[in-house]
N, C-alpha and C positions, 0 to 999 in steps of 0.2 A: 433591571440590569439590561443595558443596551448591548446587543451582540452583532458583530460584523462577520461571524462565522456561519457556515452553512450547517453546522451541527445543531442538534437539538439538545437543550440542557434541562436537566431535572434536578430538583433539590439544590438550587443555586449553584449549579455547575459541578456538583459532586458526581453526577452521572452524565456522561457525554455520549450521545448517540450520533451516528452518522446521518447524512441527509436522507438516506434510503432505509431508515430504521424500520419502516413498515414491513420490510421483508422478514424481520424477526418473527412475525406472526406465523408465516409459513414454516420457518425453521422449527418453531416451538410445536406446531401441529405435527410436523413430520417426526418429532421425537416423542411427544406425549401420547398421541393417539395410538401408535403401535404398542406402547408400554401398557396403556390401559386395557387394550384388547388382550395382551399377554397375561396380565394379572387377573383379569376377570374370567378368562377361559382356560388358557394353557396352564397357568400356575395353579389354578383351582383343581384341574384334572390331575396334575402331578401331586398335589397335596392329598387327593383321595387315593391315588395309586400307592403312595408311600404310607398310607394308613395314619396320616397325621403325625408322623414322627418328626424329628428335628430337621431332616433333609427337606421336607416340604416347607417348613418355616424358613429355612435358610435360603431356598430359591426365591421366595417372595421378598424377603428382607434384602437380599443382594440386589434384586431388580430395583426395588424402590430407592435404596441408598445410592446405588450407582447412577440411577437416573437423576436424582437430585444433584449429585456431584457433576454430571455432565451439564445440567442446566446452570449451575453456579459458574462453571468455566465459560459457558456461553455468555453469561452476564458480564463476567470479568473481561471478556474479549470485546464485546460490543459496547460496553458502557464505560470504557476507560480511554483516556487520552492516549492515542497510539504513538505520540511523539511529535506533536505539531510544533513546528518552528514558528515562533511569533514573527509576524510581518514587521519589517523594519520601518520605524517612524522617520528615520533619517537615512535616506539612501546614500550609498557611497559617493564620494566626490567624483563627478563625471570628468572625463578627459575631453578637453576642448579640441575639436578638430574642424576642418573646413569642409563644408558641404559642397559637393561638385554641382549640385542642382541649384545653387544660389543664383540670384539674378545677375545677368551679365551687363545690363545697361549701366550699372554704376562702376563696372570695372573692378569689382572686388568681391570676395567671398565672405559670407556671413558666418561667424563661428556658431556652431550648434553643438549641444552636449551629446556625447556618445560614451557608452560604457562598454568595456571589453566583454564579449559574450562568455568568455571562459578565462580561467586563470589556473595556475598550477599550485598545489600545496603538497607538502611532503608527508606521507603516511608510511610509517615503518621503514623509512629510508628510501622510499620509492615515490617519484613524482606522480601525483594523481591530478587529473584535470577536473575541476568543478565548474558548473555552469551558473550563470546569473539568471535568477528568476525575476522576470519583469513584474509579475503579479505581486510577489512577496517583497520585491525590492531588496534582495540580498543575494550574496553568493551562497549557494547551497552547501552545507557541510558534506563531506564525503559520504557516499551511499545514501544520500537524501534525494528524494524525487518529489515532484509536484503531482498530487492526485487530481485528476480532472473531475472526479465526482465530488470530492469534498472541497476542492479549490484551496488546498493548503499544502505546504511543503511538509513532509513527514520524514523524520530521521529513521534511518535503516529501513526504508520503505520496501516492502516485499510485494504487496499487491492490495487492491481493494476487493474485499470479499463481499459479494452481494448477499450471501447467506447469513452473515452476521451483521450486515449493514454498517460496516466500519472498515477503515484502513487497517492493514496489518503492518505494524512498524516496531520500533525499538521497545516500546513499553507494553505491548500486548502480544508480542510474538510467542512468548512462552505459554501463555494461557491459550492462545490459538492452537498451538501444536498439541497441548494436553487435551484440548477439546476434541480435535479430530481423531487423535489416538484413542481417547476414551470412548468416543462414538463408535470407533472400529471394534473395540472390545465388547461394547454393549450389543452391537449387531451380531458378533460371533456368539455371545452368550444366549441371546434370544433365539438365534437360529439353532444352536445346539439343543436348547431346552425344548423347542418345538419339535425337533427331530426325535428327541427322547420321548416326548408325549406320543408321537405317532408310533414309535416302537412299542410302548406299553399297550396302546390300543390295538396294535396288530397282534400282540400276544393274547389279548382278551377276545378279539373277534375273529382271529384266524387268518385274515387276509388284509393286505395294505389298502385295497379299495374300500373295504368296510370301515377301516380305521379313518380313512380320509373323509368318508361320508359322515362318520361320527364327529369328527373335529375338523371341518374345512378351514377354520381360521388358523389352525396350526400350519397348514400348507400355505395359506396366504402370507402369514408372517415369515415363513421360510423363503418364499419368493421375494418378498419385500426386502428382507435383510440381505439376501444374496445380491440383489441389484445394487443396494446402497453400499454394500461392502466393497464393491469394485470402486465406487467413487471415493469414500472416505479412506478405505484401505490403500488405494493407489496414491491418494494425496498424502497419507501418512508416510508411505515409503519414499515419495519424492522429497518431502521435507526432511526426512532422516538423512537423505543424501545431501541436501542443502546444508543442514547443520553440521554434518561430518566434514564437509569441505569449506564451511564458513562462507557460503555464497547466498545470494538472494535471487529471487525469481527473475528480476530484470537482467541480472548478470549472466543468465544462461538462456537468454532468448534465442530462438532459432534464427530469426531474421537479423542480419548484420549488414547495414547499409554501407559499411566501409569497404567491404570486399567486392571487387569487380572481377578479379581473376582468381580462381580457386584451382590449386593443383591437387588432383585426386589420383592416388596410386591404386591401381586395380590390376590384378593378375600380373604383377611384376612389371607393369608398364605405366608410364606417367602420361596422363592425358590432361592436356590443358583445355579447360572449358571456360568460355566467355559467358558470364551470366548477365543477361540484360535486366533481370528483375532484382539483382542485388540480394538474392536469398541463398541460404545454405540449408542443406538437409540436416536432420538431427545428427546423423553420423558425423558429418563434417564439423558440426558445432562441437561435439565432444572430442573428436579426433584432433582438432587443431586449437582447442581452447587454451593450451599451454603456450602456443606460439602467439596467439592473438592477444592475451592479456596475462600478465604475471599475477600469481596468487598473492595479492598484497596482504590479505586478512587471514589467510590460512595459517594457523599455529599448531597444526597437528590435530588428529581426530579427537583425542581425549580432551585436549584443551578447548577445542571448539565446542564440545558438548558442555564443558564446564562453564564456558562463557554464556551459553544460552540458559542453562538450568540452575547454575549455582551463583551467578553474579547478582548483585543487588540492582533492583530496578531503579533507574534514575528518576528523580522527581520531575514533575511536569514543568516545562518552561513557562507555562501560561498561568496567569491568575484570572480564572474565569469568574471570580467574584467582583472584579474591578470593572469600572466603566471604560468604554472605548475612548482613548485619548485622541485629541486632534493635534495634528502636526503643526509646528510653528509656521510652516510654509502654506498652511491653509487647506490641507486635505487630510482625510481620515485614513485609517489603516486599510480600508477597503478599496481605496483608489489605487490604480496601477500606475506604473512608471510612464506609460504612454501619455496619460493625461498630464502628468507632472512635466514631462519633457515638452509637451505641446504648450503648456502655460509658460514654462521657462523660456522656450524658444520665442514665443510671442513677446515676452517681456524684453528679451535681448534685442529683438528686431526693433521694438519701439525705442529702446535706449539708443541703438545705432542711428535711427532716424532723428532723434532729438539731438544727438551729438553732431550730426550733419548740419542741422539747422543752426545750432549754436556756433559751429565752425564757420558757416556762411556769414552769420552776423558779425563775428569777430573779423573776418576777412574784409567785409565792407567798412567796418570802423577803422581798420588799419589803413585801407586804401584812402579813406576820407582824411585821416590825419596826415598821411604822406602828401596828399594834395594841398592841404592847408599849409604844411611846412614849406612846400615848394612855392 
């Protein structure tokens, strides 16, 4: 199978990994290694402390089962088509306009193809501006963005996650959120069980210091889980906010290049600040988000959560078993519009020059006939 995608395909396209899929090895090690240390040291100590009753078995089984669940969510997130929009084999019809840089010696302008960079579509009764993607040769659907890492347009694009080596979009956002939230719960569980092990050892040896010397790996796991809990826990809270308001990460970016003057109300006084770097603070972004952009997709907190967790995942738009098709105009899906416009522009210029030569010959023939008739 010939592929023009940057992704890596396994099992004839059934598993689709991003171009930086090697980072998955690091993510797997960050999950599996602490769990192995926990099971072989902390869980074994807890099993001995509980005298081998059902609580000891439960701790070990919960750890193993929940770790497998987290790894399956990681696989679903990183090995699924995130919502790649197929590249257009037939670009939209270009609008013919006149290039101001055309040659002046002939006294005329040469028509060159040009596509409008944006156009408006109606979403929930509100006009939304969509951009034209030169690489994919199409107008992006609403909430679609082009990933610079994967080099594809992705529907409902949130971000490209290097830890899973894949874009997070319409078809894998649910599994991504479940992955980070489950990782948060796993960190809390291992942290709590390690602290419980230290408590049991303290009761046995009398002091915390002796308990730490007896099981230093418990402290290492507690520090490890505490550090990563800030990362995955904060990410989970942030995406809970995004889901509740039906927003995407690009839609709440701090930097807004459209604002040059920002009115900030402070201590009951209005201060007009001219920003030369076109940036806003986080406070300004959230304070003025309603003025800056209407909430087109917000359907209420409950319905927003239903849309993410209860809606059916749409099938992929791509047939990764098929061969790459070649366009009738002579270029494949991987060729961008710049090359196409260059070829088309060259063909049009050649046609104009041929028309001029034919016109000159017809003029000479007409003049010759008029001379003969005279």
